[in-house]
DOKE-217291 format. One record per residue (C-alpha): residue number from 1; x, y, z; chain; residue in one letter. Coordinates in steps of 0.02 Angstrom, whole numbers. Example, Ala and Ser with C-alpha at 12.3 -4.5 7.8 and 13.67 -1.06 7.14 Angstrom:
residues 2
BALUM   resi       px       py       pz   chain   resn
BALUM      1      615     -225      390       A      A
BALUM      2      684      -53      357       A      S
//
This chain:
residues 362
BALUM   resi       px       py       pz   chain   resn
BALUM      1     1135      211     -398       A      M
BALUM      2     1076      277     -566       A      T
BALUM      3      994      166     -695       A      A
BALUM      4     1141      197     -810       A      Q
BALUM      5     1266      140     -678       A      A
BALUM      6     1158      -11     -640       A      S
BALUM      7     1158      -60     -824       A      D
BALUM      8     1347      -43     -829       A      A
BALUM      9     1362     -159     -680       A      D
BALUM     10     1261     -290     -772       A      R
BALUM     11     1382     -297     -918       A      R
BALUM     12     1561     -354     -937       A      V
BALUM     13     1693     -323    -1071       A      L
BALUM     14     1784     -478    -1134       A      V
BALUM     15     1910     -518    -1270       A      R
BALUM     16     1826     -585    -1428       A      P
BALUM     17     1961     -717    -1454       A      D
BALUM     18     1938     -778    -1275       A      W
BALUM     19     1750     -787    -1299       A      L
BALUM     20     1775     -885    -1460       A      Q
BALUM     21     1896    -1007    -1376       A      A
BALUM     22     1783    -1032    -1225       A      T
BALUM     23     1626    -1068    -1327       A      V
BALUM     24     1726    -1183    -1441       A      S
BALUM     25     1790    -1277    -1289       A      A
BALUM     26     1612    -1303    -1225       A      V
BALUM     27     1550    -1379    -1388       A      F
BALUM     28     1705    -1485    -1406       A      T
BALUM     29     1673    -1551    -1231       A      A
BALUM     30     1496    -1604    -1277       A      V
BALUM     31     1551    -1708    -1425       A      G
BALUM     32     1583    -1599    -1578       A      F
BALUM     33     1748    -1606    -1669       A      D
BALUM     34     1850    -1446    -1646       A      P
BALUM     35     1813    -1380    -1821       A      A
BALUM     36     1625    -1394    -1799       A      D
BALUM     37     1634    -1327    -1622       A      A
BALUM     38     1727    -1178    -1693       A      G
BALUM     39     1592    -1146    -1824       A      K
BALUM     40     1457    -1146    -1691       A      I
BALUM     41     1560    -1029    -1582       A      A
BALUM     42     1597     -909    -1724       A      T
BALUM     43     1412     -890    -1765       A      A
BALUM     44     1368     -853    -1583       A      L
BALUM     45     1513     -735    -1549       A      V
BALUM     46     1479     -641    -1711       A      E
BALUM     47     1303     -606    -1649       A      A
BALUM     48     1373     -531    -1488       A      D
BALUM     49     1500     -430    -1587       A      L
BALUM     50     1358     -356    -1690       A      R
BALUM     51     1262     -315    -1531       A      G
BALUM     52     1130     -448    -1559       A      V
BALUM     53     1156     -528    -1389       A      S
BALUM     54      989     -618    -1394       A      S
BALUM     55     1069     -733    -1523       A      H
BALUM     56     1243     -739    -1448       A      G
BALUM     57     1330     -838    -1312       A      V
BALUM     58     1179     -825    -1196       A      M
BALUM     59     1112     -971    -1300       A      L
BALUM     60     1254    -1089    -1248       A      V
BALUM     61     1174    -1158    -1088       A      P
BALUM     62     1011    -1195    -1181       A      M
BALUM     63     1103    -1280    -1324       A      Y
BALUM     64     1205    -1385    -1203       A      V
BALUM     65     1049    -1437    -1107       A      E
BALUM     66      964    -1490    -1269       A      R
BALUM     67     1119    -1585    -1329       A      L
BALUM     68     1131    -1678    -1164       A      N
BALUM     69      944    -1719    -1171       A      A
BALUM     70      953    -1776    -1353       A      D
BALUM     71      836    -1637    -1408       A      G
BALUM     72      965    -1591    -1539       A      V
BALUM     73     1084    -1709    -1627       A      T
BALUM     74     1268    -1696    -1671       A      R
BALUM     75     1233    -1729    -1855       A      E
BALUM     76     1335    -1614    -1965       A      R
BALUM     77     1286    -1657    -2144       A      E
BALUM     78     1126    -1612    -2235       A      L
BALUM     79     1030    -1755    -2315       A      D
BALUM     80      970    -1697    -2487       A      V
BALUM     81      795    -1766    -2514       A      L
BALUM     82      745    -1681    -2676       A      Y
BALUM     83      851    -1591    -2807       A      D
BALUM     84      768    -1499    -2951       A      A
BALUM     85      918    -1396    -3005       A      G
BALUM     86      877    -1220    -2946       A      A
BALUM     87      777    -1288    -2798       A      A
BALUM     88      822    -1416    -2666       A      M
BALUM     89      741    -1492    -2511       A      V
BALUM     90      856    -1556    -2374       A      A
BALUM     91      841    -1637    -2203       A      D
BALUM     92      953    -1568    -2064       A      A
BALUM     93      928    -1728    -1962       A      R
BALUM     94      897    -1626    -1805       A      G
BALUM     95     1072    -1553    -1805       A      G
BALUM     96     1133    -1382    -1750       A      M
BALUM     97     1074    -1244    -1864       A      G
BALUM     98     1246    -1164    -1858       A      Q
BALUM     99     1312    -1318    -1951       A      L
BALUM    100     1169    -1355    -2071       A      S
BALUM    101     1135    -1175    -2122       A      S
BALUM    102     1303    -1133    -2203       A      P
BALUM    103     1289    -1294    -2303       A      Q
BALUM    104     1113    -1251    -2360       A      A
BALUM    105     1158    -1074    -2410       A      M
BALUM    106     1314    -1141    -2495       A      G
BALUM    107     1203    -1251    -2604       A      H
BALUM    108     1090    -1101    -2640       A      A
BALUM    109     1239     -994    -2693       A      I
BALUM    110     1308    -1131    -2806       A      E
BALUM    111     1138    -1155    -2890       A      R
BALUM    112     1119     -967    -2911       A      A
BALUM    113     1283     -967    -3007       A      G
BALUM    114     1209    -1094    -3128       A      R
BALUM    115     1027    -1041    -3139       A      Y
BALUM    116     1024     -862    -3078       A      G
BALUM    117      930     -914    -2922       A      I
BALUM    118      954    -1050    -2793       A      G
BALUM    119      825    -1102    -2663       A      L
BALUM    120      856    -1228    -2524       A      V
BALUM    121      717    -1280    -2406       A      S
BALUM    122      774    -1368    -2246       A      V
BALUM    123      663    -1472    -2131       A      R
BALUM    124      695    -1567    -1969       A      N
BALUM    125      807    -1422    -1920       A      A
BALUM    126      861    -1336    -1760       A      H
BALUM    127      877    -1153    -1710       A      H
BALUM    128     1004    -1067    -1823       A      F
BALUM    129     1041     -911    -1721       A      G
BALUM    130     1047     -743    -1808       A      A
BALUM    131      969     -755    -1982       A      A
BALUM    132     1079     -614    -2047       A      S
BALUM    133     1233     -725    -2041       A      R
BALUM    134     1164     -841    -2174       A      W
BALUM    135     1095     -702    -2284       A      A
BALUM    136     1265     -615    -2274       A      M
BALUM    137     1350     -777    -2329       A      Q
BALUM    138     1263     -755    -2496       A      A
BALUM    139     1298     -569    -2498       A      G
BALUM    140     1483     -601    -2476       A      Q
BALUM    141     1475     -716    -2627       A      A
BALUM    142     1401     -574    -2731       A      G
BALUM    143     1220     -631    -2720       A      C
BALUM    144     1067     -558    -2640       A      I
BALUM    145     1040     -673    -2491       A      G
BALUM    146      878     -713    -2403       A      I
BALUM    147      862     -824    -2249       A      A
BALUM    148      709     -860    -2144       A      M
BALUM    149      650     -983    -2013       A      S
BALUM    150      494    -1027    -1918       A      N
BALUM    151      491    -1042    -1729       A      T
BALUM    152      377    -1115    -1599       A      T
BALUM    153      215    -1013    -1584       A      P
BALUM    154      241     -856    -1482       A      L
BALUM    155      114     -732    -1550       A      M
BALUM    156      -77     -727    -1559       A      P
BALUM    157     -181     -687    -1711       A      A
BALUM    158     -247     -507    -1706       A      P
BALUM    159     -373     -504    -1565       A      G
BALUM    160     -326     -679    -1510       A      G
BALUM    161     -271     -745    -1340       A      A
BALUM    162     -175     -901    -1394       A      E
BALUM    163        0     -925    -1463       A      R
BALUM    164      -30     -973    -1644       A      I
BALUM    165      122     -921    -1747       A      V
BALUM    166      308     -894    -1714       A      G
BALUM    167      397     -728    -1723       A      N
BALUM    168      479     -804    -1876       A      N
BALUM    169      641     -711    -1922       A      P
BALUM    170      684     -645    -2093       A      L
BALUM    171      852     -579    -2157       A      A
BALUM    172      898     -502    -2325       A      I
BALUM    173     1076     -453    -2371       A      A
BALUM    174     1118     -345    -2522       A      V
BALUM    175     1293     -322    -2595       A      P
BALUM    176     1350     -152    -2656       A      T
BALUM    177     1515      -87    -2726       A      K
BALUM    178     1577      -65    -2547       A      A
BALUM    179     1531     -241    -2488       A      G
BALUM    180     1377     -310    -2403       A      V
BALUM    181     1310     -142    -2344       A      E
BALUM    182     1122     -169    -2333       A      I
BALUM    183     1070     -305    -2209       A      V
BALUM    184      893     -320    -2144       A      L
BALUM    185      872     -442    -1998       A      D
BALUM    186      709     -444    -1904       A      M
BALUM    187      596     -556    -1805       A      A
BALUM    188      412     -525    -1835       A      L
BALUM    189      376     -487    -1653       A      S
BALUM    190      406     -315    -1579       A      A
BALUM    191      569     -389    -1510       A      V
BALUM    192      650     -560    -1508       A      A
BALUM    193      607     -677    -1364       A      L
BALUM    194      793     -683    -1323       A      G
BALUM    195      791     -497    -1286       A      K
BALUM    196      653     -524    -1159       A      I
BALUM    197      749     -669    -1082       A      R
BALUM    198      901     -555    -1068       A      L
BALUM    199      795     -426     -978       A      A
BALUM    200      730     -559     -859       A      A
BALUM    201      904     -623     -819       A      S
BALUM    202      967     -446     -790       A      A
BALUM    203      818     -394     -683       A      G
BALUM    204      757     -259     -802       A      R
BALUM    205      578     -215     -844       A      S
BALUM    206      519     -209    -1025       A      I
BALUM    207      404      -89    -1120       A      P
BALUM    208      222     -143    -1117       A      D
BALUM    209      221     -143    -1307       A      T
BALUM    210      333     -297    -1317       A      W
BALUM    211      227     -436    -1244       A      A
BALUM    212       77     -490    -1141       A      T
BALUM    213       56     -598     -987       A      D
BALUM    214      -30     -769    -1006       A      P
BALUM    215     -202     -687    -1002       A      S
BALUM    216     -162     -574    -1149       A      G
BALUM    217     -137     -414    -1048       A      T
BALUM    218       15     -307    -1096       A      P
BALUM    219      152     -323     -965       A      T
BALUM    220      315     -241     -913       A      T
BALUM    221      371     -397     -818       A      D
BALUM    222      489     -501     -926       A      P
BALUM    223      455     -658     -824       A      E
BALUM    224      269     -641     -861       A      E
BALUM    225      308     -604    -1042       A      A
BALUM    226      406     -766    -1061       A      V
BALUM    227      252     -860    -1002       A      L
BALUM    228      134     -754    -1105       A      G
BALUM    229      136     -699    -1287       A      M
BALUM    230      246     -586    -1392       A      L
BALUM    231      160     -445    -1484       A      L
BALUM    232      181     -440    -1673       A      P
BALUM    233      282     -301    -1753       A      A
BALUM    234      164     -181    -1843       A      A
BALUM    235       10     -271    -1777       A      G
BALUM    236      -89     -370    -1906       A      H
BALUM    237       45     -340    -2039       A      K
BALUM    238      179     -424    -1935       A      G
BALUM    239       63     -568    -1896       A      F
BALUM    240       23     -592    -2080       A      G
BALUM    241      205     -592    -2132       A      L
BALUM    242      250     -714    -1992       A      A
BALUM    243      112     -830    -2051       A      L
BALUM    244      178     -825    -2229       A      M
BALUM    245      354     -867    -2169       A      I
BALUM    246      280    -1019    -2083       A      D
BALUM    247      210    -1068    -2254       A      V
BALUM    248      375    -1037    -2345       A      L
BALUM    249      477    -1135    -2217       A      T
BALUM    250      380    -1273    -2128       A      G
BALUM    251      230    -1301    -2241       A      V
BALUM    252      329    -1294    -2403       A      L
BALUM    253      471    -1406    -2345       A      S
BALUM    254      362    -1541    -2269       A      G
BALUM    255      436    -1496    -2100       A      G
BALUM    256      364    -1432    -1937       A      G
BALUM    257      243    -1286    -1938       A      W
BALUM    258      137    -1201    -1807       A      G
BALUM    259      143    -1293    -1642       A      D
BALUM    260      234    -1439    -1722       A      Q
BALUM    261      388    -1330    -1694       A      V
BALUM    262      433    -1365    -1513       A      R
BALUM    263      496    -1240    -1383       A      P
BALUM    264      684    -1228    -1362       A      L
BALUM    265      682    -1198    -1174       A      Y
BALUM    266      531    -1289    -1104       A      R
BALUM    267      556    -1458    -1190       A      E
BALUM    268      743    -1490    -1202       A      P
BALUM    269      722    -1675    -1240       A      D
BALUM    270      608    -1650    -1392       A      R
BALUM    271      670    -1606    -1568       A      P
BALUM    272      645    -1423    -1610       A      N
BALUM    273      582    -1474    -1785       A      D
BALUM    274      589    -1300    -1858       A      C
BALUM    275      615    -1267    -2043       A      A
BALUM    276      721    -1144    -2141       A      H
BALUM    277      722    -1067    -2314       A      L
BALUM    278      881    -1003    -2398       A      F
BALUM    279      877     -906    -2560       A      L
BALUM    280     1020     -836    -2664       A      A
BALUM    281      995     -724    -2817       A      I
BALUM    282     1144     -696    -2932       A      D
BALUM    283     1136     -523    -3015       A      P
BALUM    284     1261     -581    -3146       A      E
BALUM    285     1128     -683    -3234       A      L
BALUM    286      999     -545    -3217       A      M
BALUM    287     1082     -398    -3303       A      G
BALUM    288     1259     -403    -3232       A      G
BALUM    289     1334     -393    -3060       A      V
BALUM    290     1428     -229    -3088       A      E
BALUM    291     1271     -140    -3145       A      S
BALUM    292     1177     -207    -2995       A      F
BALUM    293     1311     -155    -2871       A      R
BALUM    294     1319       18    -2947       A      L
BALUM    295     1131       37    -2930       A      R
BALUM    296     1123      -35    -2753       A      S
BALUM    297     1265       82    -2703       A      S
BALUM    298     1165      226    -2773       A      G
BALUM    299     1016      174    -2670       A      L
BALUM    300     1124      164    -2513       A      A
BALUM    301     1196      336    -2546       A      A
BALUM    302     1023      407    -2574       A      R
BALUM    303      965      343    -2405       A      V
BALUM    304     1118      409    -2314       A      R
BALUM    305     1107      577    -2400       A      G
BALUM    306      922      605    -2372       A      S
BALUM    307      860      747    -2264       A      A
BALUM    308      867      721    -2076       A      T
BALUM    309      738      765    -1945       A      A
BALUM    310      780      897    -1812       A      P
BALUM    311      911      832    -1690       A      G
BALUM    312      967      689    -1804       A      V
BALUM    313     1146      700    -1866       A      S
BALUM    314     1159      541    -1969       A      R
BALUM    315     1051      414    -2057       A      L
BALUM    316     1092      228    -2064       A      H
BALUM    317     1058       85    -2182       A      L
BALUM    318      983      -75    -2112       A      P
BALUM    319     1126     -171    -2030       A      G
BALUM    320     1248      -25    -2033       A      E
BALUM    321     1246        5    -1845       A      I
BALUM    322     1278     -180    -1814       A      E
BALUM    323     1423     -184    -1938       A      A
BALUM    324     1505      -33    -1857       A      E
BALUM    325     1480     -104    -1683       A      R
BALUM    326     1561     -269    -1737       A      A
BALUM    327     1712     -179    -1809       A      A
BALUM    328     1733      -78    -1649       A      Y
BALUM    329     1710     -226    -1531       A      Q
BALUM    330     1835     -333    -1626       A      R
BALUM    331     1966     -202    -1583       A      R
BALUM    332     1913     -151    -1408       A      H
BALUM    333     1823     -301    -1334       A      G
BALUM    334     1645     -365    -1339       A      V
BALUM    335     1518     -308    -1210       A      L
BALUM    336     1402     -446    -1149       A      I
BALUM    337     1277     -465    -1008       A      E
BALUM    338     1357     -525     -847       A      R
BALUM    339     1217     -653     -833       A      S
BALUM    340     1264     -718    -1006       A      G
BALUM    341     1446     -735     -955       A      L
BALUM    342     1397     -823     -794       A      D
BALUM    343     1288     -944     -891       A      G
BALUM    344     1428     -981    -1014       A      L
BALUM    345     1554    -1014     -875       A      L
BALUM    346     1431    -1125     -780       A      E
BALUM    347     1398    -1225     -939       A      A
BALUM    348     1586    -1243     -963       A      A
BALUM    349     1608    -1307     -786       A      R
BALUM    350     1463    -1427     -804       A      A
BALUM    351     1536    -1511     -959       A      V
BALUM    352     1717    -1505     -901       A      G
BALUM    353     1777    -1382    -1033       A      A
BALUM    354     1944    -1297    -1005       A      V
BALUM    355     1917    -1109    -1001       A      V
BALUM    356     2067    -1002    -1054       A      P
BALUM    357     2129     -873     -930       A      A
BALUM    358     2129     -685     -951       A      G
BALUM    359     1970     -656    -1048       A      G
BALUM    360     1886     -520     -946       A      V
BALUM    361     1944     -344     -985       A      L
BALUM    362     1831     -247     -866       A      S
//
């Protein structure tokens, strides 16, 4: 069997509405009201639609385990601790990031409308999934949106052999005349840990530039990589930026930083205690939104129209491939790892969730 055929066998095509209903049913079964369960499901399914499966429904079993072990709470409302107008500090009370994050960015957008900029720092938080979703929330409101989070330490300092900083994700979304066209979403490791976990569950090797084994030696074995350390994107530059995100999230908010942020998988009964930062910038109060959108559209057009290297037919903006994939998969079905589907269905069975029929297309 060819590698390509093997990869095809590891994936399954499902209906997006079925996936949404199934994930919603799981979170309803573990104690969330249907509206909140639906919000969590939408965030996870959207990640799969965009092709970011490391932040999609593969997370459901881990979330359920943590909920059952009280490592994450069912709190849904942010507790505002400090309000200085354009800036706010809030406590997520250990609740799901997919519920606290839209509230936090909503506050940032509202403050940006009043002051030109809105910043919300969130502590005592839990994993929020794909950072781009929360940056795009601001973009869809006409603002530049920035979202970032710290994670449990996964990467060493340059030359180090100890996990010292997370691969702390950063997302920036920029509106143009055509919508939210420019969306950067990146973890500061060569790849997200979830991508390595997907490779492990699917039995695939990984490039030796992604991670090391526990001794610090580069590895192609994803199981060893999970136990070892992720390698920073762009070497010392990625490490430095990840460290600064730890400052802007955990240190600034009074929340967890460094190894105070606990692992999601290895310690399901302990609070994650990560921290987030949400920033919205309203172009209307900084020269006018129409002028900004015209200029950002010009920048987008300049990138797309720039000269291509031999063999390259098209250039893409950050986030453009993901947006096109999401539009296609909404129409034709979403492709997910078979191991991810199996994990979702097992979680559903374990909590007694009713799974709708007819979801698998091929």
